[in-house]
Structures are given as structure tokens and as C-alpha cells.
C-alpha positions in Angstrom: -38.2 24.1 16.8 -38.9 27.0 14.4 -35.7 27.6 12.6 -36.7 31.3 12.1 -35.7 31.8 15.8 -32.3 30.2 15.4 -29.5 32.8 15.0 -26.6 32.5 12.6 -24.2 31.5 15.3 -26.7 28.9 16.6 -27.0 27.4 13.1 -23.2 27.2 12.9 -23.1 25.4 16.2 -25.8 23.0 15.0 -23.9 22.4 11.8 -20.6 21.6 13.6 -22.5 19.3 16.0 -24.0 17.5 13.1 -20.6 17.0 11.4 -19.1 15.9 14.7 -21.8 13.3 15.0 -21.2 12.0 11.5 -17.4 11.8 12.2 -18.1 9.9 15.5 -20.4 7.4 13.7 -17.7 7.0 11.0 -15.1 6.3 13.7 -17.3 3.6 15.1 -17.8 2.2 11.6 -14.1 2.0 11.1 -13.7 0.2 14.4 -16.6 -2.1 13.7 -18.4 -0.8 16.7 -22.2 -0.7 17.3 -23.9 2.3 15.9 -21.2 2.9 13.3 -22.0 4.3 9.9 -19.8 5.3 7.0 -19.5 9.0 6.4 -21.4 10.2 3.3 -20.5 13.8 2.8 -20.7 14.1 -0.9 -21.7 17.5 -2.2 -21.6 18.9 1.3 -20.3 22.4 2.0 -17.4 21.9 4.4 -15.4 24.9 3.4 -13.2 26.7 5.9 -13.9 23.9 8.5 -11.1 22.4 10.6 -10.6 18.6 10.8 -7.0 18.2 11.9 -6.1 14.5 12.6 -9.6 13.4 11.7 -10.0 9.9 10.5 -11.9 10.0 7.2 -10.6 6.9 5.7 -13.0 5.3 3.2 -15.3 8.4 3.6 -17.5 9.5 0.6 -16.5 13.1 -0.1 -17.3 13.3 -3.8 -17.9 16.8 -5.1 -17.7 18.2 -1.5 -16.6 21.8 -1.0 -13.5 21.5 1.2 -12.0 24.8 0.0 -9.9 26.4 2.8 -10.5 23.4 5.1 -7.8 22.3 7.5 -7.2 18.5 7.1 -3.7 18.6 8.5 -2.5 15.1 9.6 -5.9 13.7 8.7 -6.4 10.1 7.7 -8.0 9.9 4.2 -6.9 6.4 3.2 -9.0 5.2 0.3 -11.3 8.2 0.7 -13.4 9.2 -2.3 -12.6 12.8 -3.2 -13.6 12.7 -6.9 -14.6 16.1 -8.1 -14.1 17.7 -4.7 -13.0 21.3 -4.3 -9.9 21.5 -2.2 -8.7 24.9 -3.2 -6.4 26.4 -0.5 -7.0 23.4 1.7 -4.4 22.4 4.3 -3.6 18.7 3.7 0.0 18.8 5.0 1.1 15.5 6.3 -2.3 14.0 5.5 -2.5 10.3 4.6 -4.1 10.0 1.2 -2.7 6.7 0.1 -5.0 5.0 -2.5 -7.5 7.8 -2.3 -9.6 8.6 -5.3 -8.9 12.3 -6.2 -9.7 12.3 -9.9 -10.7 15.6 -11.5 -10.6 17.4 -8.1 -9.6 21.0 -7.7 -6.5 21.6 -5.6 -5.2 25.0 -6.6 -2.8 26.4 -3.9 -3.5 23.4 -1.7 -0.9 22.5 0.9 0.1 18.9 0.4 3.6 19.2 1.8 4.8 15.9 3.3 1.5 14.3 2.4 1.3 10.6 1.8 -0.2 10.0 -1.7 1.2 6.6 -2.6 -1.0 4.9 -5.2 -3.5 7.7 -5.1 -5.4 8.5 -8.3 -5.1 12.2 -9.2 -6.1 11.7 -12.9 -7.1 15.1 -14.4 -6.7 16.9 -11.0 -5.9 20.6 -11.0 -2.9 21.1 -8.8 -2.0 24.6 -10.0 0.3 26.3 -7.5 -0.1 23.5 -5.0 2.6 22.8 -2.4 3.9 19.2 -2.8 7.2 19.7 -1.2 8.6 16.3 0.2 5.3 14.6 -0.6 5.3 10.9 -1.3 3.8 10.2 -4.7 5.3 6.9 -5.6 3.0 4.9 -7.9 0.6 7.8 -7.9 -1.4 8.4 -11.1 -1.0 12.0 -12.3 -2.2 11.3 -15.8 -3.6 14.5 -17.4 -3.1 16.4 -14.1 -2.3 20.1 -14.2 0.8 20.9 -12.1 1.6 24.4 -13.4 3.6 26.4 -10.9 3.4 23.4 -8.5 6.2 23.1 -5.9 7.6 19.5 -6.1 10.9 20.1 -4.4 12.0 17.0 -2.5 8.9 15.1 -3.6 9.3 11.4 -4.3 7.6 10.1 -7.5 9.0 6.7 -8.1 6.9 4.8 -10.7 4.4 7.7 -10.8 2.3 8.0 -14.0 2.6 11.4 -15.6 1.2 10.8 -19.1 -0.2 14.1 -20.5 0.4 15.8 -17.2 1.3 19.6 -17.4 4.4 20.6 -15.5 4.7 24.0 -17.0 6.8 26.3 -14.6 6.7 23.6 -11.9 9.6 23.3 -9.4 11.0 20.0 -10.3 14.3 19.8 -8.4 13.2 16.8 -6.5 13.9 13.1 -6.0 11.0 12.6 -8.2 11.9 11.5 -11.7 12.3 7.8 -11.0 9.7 6.9 -13.6 11.1 4.0 -15.6 8.2 1.8 -14.7 5.1 3.8 -15.6 6.1 7.4 -15.7 6.0 7.8 -19.5 4.0 6.1 -22.2 1.8 3.0 -21.8 4.9 0.8 -22.2 6.6 2.4 -19.2 9.0 4.4 -21.4 10.3 7.7 -20.0 8.6 10.8 -21.5 10.6 13.2 -23.7 10.3 16.0 -21.1 11.6 13.8 -18.3 14.4 12.5 -20.5 15.4 16.1 -21.4 15.3 17.0 -17.7 17.7 14.1 -16.9 20.0 15.2 -19.8 20.2 18.8 -18.5 21.0 17.6 -15.0 23.6 15.2 -16.2 25.3 17.9 -18.4 25.3 20.4 -15.5 26.9 17.9 -13.1 29.4 16.8 -15.8 30.4 20.5 -16.5 30.8 21.2 -12.8 33.0 18.1 -12.4 35.2 19.1 -15.3 35.7 22.6 -13.9 36.4 21.2 -10.4 39.0 18.8 -11.8 40.7 21.5 -13.9 41.0 23.7 -10.9 42.5 20.9 -8.8 45.1 20.1 -11.5 
């Protein structure tokens, strides 16, 4: 067919159909079914698409444009998202455990309640991202940018944060359980985290003293 006769809407339909076919073959590949093939979507423009609850585990999404894309509740276990653009993407409640997300762009992305255990976010840009109540235990955040990031209620046990930037981040979370990998290469706690613990301890201690004084 001569593509010059295909309208813009028709092209969009064809594009969605092509992606749907790729996702269907990927599903078969995951289930070891005949006709299955792993999804290779590296460098593809998937911006502003909607893939809620899609199973993209093990998919190749390197350097893909996923800005503004809805991946809510999606399965991205061990997916390769290195260098991908996930600006403003909706990844709330998505399963990203053990995913490769190194040096990806995630400014203002919604990762609330996302499962990021043992994911590699080395050097990722998470400026202004929503990570409220996300699970980040054993996650590698080395060198990541988390300025203005919302980490309230997030869980970061044994997360690696060496050289990560938490400037103006919301850190009132369950997160600073980092005695086995959160600080330097020997697992020592970083100075910033130690200071945070000290401030919290002094605040609780002061409040307790005031409360006891009022009772007496």
C-alpha cells in the first residue's frame, strides 16, 4: 500500500496494532508458547502511550522514549531500561524488581508504591519523582539525582546511595536502614544519613523530655 494515502489517524492505528502484536509475541515468549519472541523496543518512540498492566518483563527498552507513558501496574521484572526517557511516566505500582534502569531519565515520574527491589538505578535522574511508599530495598541508587524527590514512606533497607544527591528531597520515610550497603564501600553509613538520624533522635528526645516535664 502507498503510505501517502494513509492518514495520520490510520498511521496511529497501524502503530498501535504493531506494538500490540509485539506485546502479544512477548507474552507468548514469556509463557514458552509457539510463535513467541522477546520484545525488542530499544530506541522506539513510545511516548504518551498507555500500557497499564502490560507484561514487559525481560523486555529490551534501552533508550526508548517512554515519556508520559502509562505503565501503571505493569510488570517490568528484569526489563532493560538503560538510558530510557521516562519523564512524567506513570509507573505507580509497577513491578520493576531487578530491572536495569541505569542512567535513565525519570523527572516527575510517578513511582509511588512501585516495586524496585534490587533494581539498578545508578546515575538515574529522579528529579521531582514521586517515590512515596515505594519498595527500594537493596536498590542501587549510586550517583542518582533525587533532588526534590518525594520518598515519604519509602522503604530503602540496604539500598546503595553512594554519591546520590538528595538535595531538598522529602526523606521522612522508613528508608534509612542502610547499615549494609547504604554508605561507603564497606557498608558504613554516610555522613548525611548519620546526621539525619541524629536530628531525628534529638527531636524525639526533646519531645520526650517536654512530655515528661508536663506530666510531672
